[in-house]
N, C-alpha and C positions, 0 to 999 in steps of 0.2 A: 439075895441073889444078884449075882452080877448080870450087869446087861451084855448081850451079846454084840461083839462087833467093836469096832474102833470107838475110842471116846470123840465126842462130838467136837469140831474145831471152835475154837474161841476167835474170834474177829472184834477188832475193834470198832468201836459205835461209829457209824457212818454220820459225817456231818452234812448239813444239808445248807446250800444258799452260795453266795458270792465265795466264802471263805474256804470252802470245799474245792472249788473250781481254779483259786488262785496258783497253786503249788503245780498242777498240771498245764497251765498257760505259759510258766515262765519258760521253759525249754523252748516252746513255739517262739514266744515272743524273741527270744536270743537267736533261733535260727533265723528267723525273720529279718533281723537286725544285719544279722552276718550277710544273708542274701542281700540285702540291700548295699551294703557295704561293699561286697564284691562285686556288683553290678556297676556301682559308680566307679570303682577302681578300673575296672575292665572298658567302661565307656571313656575313662581319662585316659588308659593306656592307648586305646583305638585312635582316640584325638592326636596324640604325641606321634603314634607311629605314622599316621598319616600325613601330619604335617611333616615328618622328616622324609618320608617318602616324596612328597611335594617338592620340597628343597632338593633332594638328590636329583629329581628328575628334572627340575630348573637348571640345577647345575649342569646336567649331561648335556642339556639343550644348548645351553648359554657356551660351553665349550666347543660342542659341535659347528654352532653358529660362528664364533669367534673364528675357529679354524678355517672354515668355508671363506671368511670374510678376509681373513688376513693372507690366504691364498691368492683370492681373486685380487688383492689390493698390489700383491707382488707383481702377477702377470700383467696387470694394467701398468705397472710402474715400468717393467721392461720391455711393453710393447708399445713403443713410440717410435713413428715411421714420419718422414717429412711429408708425404701425400696426406697424412691425417692426423697432424699434430696437434690441431686445435681440440678436436674431438677426443684423441688420446690424453691429452692434459687434462681436458675436462673430467673426465672418467676417474683420473689420478686426484685430482681436487674434490670431487664428489664422494671419494671414499675416504676423505681425510679430514681430522680435527687438529684442534691444539698446534702444538710446536711442529709437527709435521707439513700440516697444512700452510702455517705461516711461512716456513722455510721455502716450501713447494713454491707456494705464489710469489714470494720475492725473486725467487731464481727463475720463475716461467719464462719470462721474455728472453732472458739469455740463454736458456736452454732451447728454447723455440729458433733462436737464430743459429746456434751450433747445428742443430737437427736438420734444418732446413738448407744451410750453406753446404752441409757435408753429405746431403741426400742420403741420411741415416734411414736403414729399414733395420728395425729390431724387434724381435719377438721372444717372449719368455715363456718357460715350461718350468712348471714347480716339480721338482724331484722328490722331495719330501718336506713334511713340516709336521710339527708336534706342540702341543702346548705343554710350556713351563709351570704358569700357574694360570688360574683363572677364578672368577667369583661371576655373579649374574651381572655385573657391571665392567667389567675390566678383565683384560687377560693378557699374556705375554706368550709369544710363540717364537720358535727357531723355525726358519724357513730355508731351505736349501734350493736354488734355481739355477738354470742355465738360462742364457741370454743369447740370442744367435743375433750377431750383427753385421751387417755390411754398410759400407758408405762408399763415397767417391774414392777414397785410398784404399779399401779393401774389398774389391768387388766380390770376391768368395768370402762368403759368411764364416766369421770367428765365432766360437764359442767362448762366452766368458762365463764363469763360474761365479755365482753372487751366494752368500751366505748372510742372511739377515736375522735380527732380533726385532721383533715388531710388537709395538704396544698398542692395545685397540682398547677403545672406550665405547659403551654403547650409549649413544645419543639417541632419543627421541624412536627408540626401538631397533636402531641399526647400528651395526659395530664398524667404529671407524679408526682409521691407522692415527694415533694420536704422536707417535714417535717411532722413529726407524734409525737402526744403528747396524753398520756392517760388523759382521763378526769375522776376524781374521782366520 
C-alpha cells in the first residue's frame, strides 16, 4: 500500500558548531566592512568640503576687507588739506607699506610745502572699486575716484578724475597699500 500524502522532504544533515555558523556570518562581515569604509569616506568628504568652505569664506572675507582698505586708502590720499596736512599725511603713511610707503615718505616734505604754500583743500570720493585678483595675503584693485581740489589759484573747487591700480598686502592682520599706479 502506498502512503497517503506527499513524499517526505529530504533535507541535508544539519552541522553543528562553528563550521555551521561561518557561512552565514560572511555576508554580515562583508556588510560591516562596507559600512565602515563608507563611514570613513563620508568623514573624509566632510573634512575636505569643510576645508574648502573655510577657504572660500576666508577668501571672500579677504576680498571684502582688501576692497574696503583700498577704497579708504584712496580717500585718504585724495583728502589732504593745508590746515590738517600732518594728520592727513599720517593717515596715508599708516595705510601704506613697501614701495608706496617709501615713495610717499620720501616726497612727504615737498608735498607738504606745496599743500601749505598753495592753501590746498582736497577731498576724495570713490566712485567705484573692484577686485582684479586676491588671495588671503594680497590683492589688486581698480579704483575710480573724484578729487575736489581748491587752492589759492583756483578758489572754486575743480574736480579731478583719478583712476588707480592699487596693490595691497596684508601685514599683521591689516591691509596696506604696497604699490599705487595711475591708470590712464
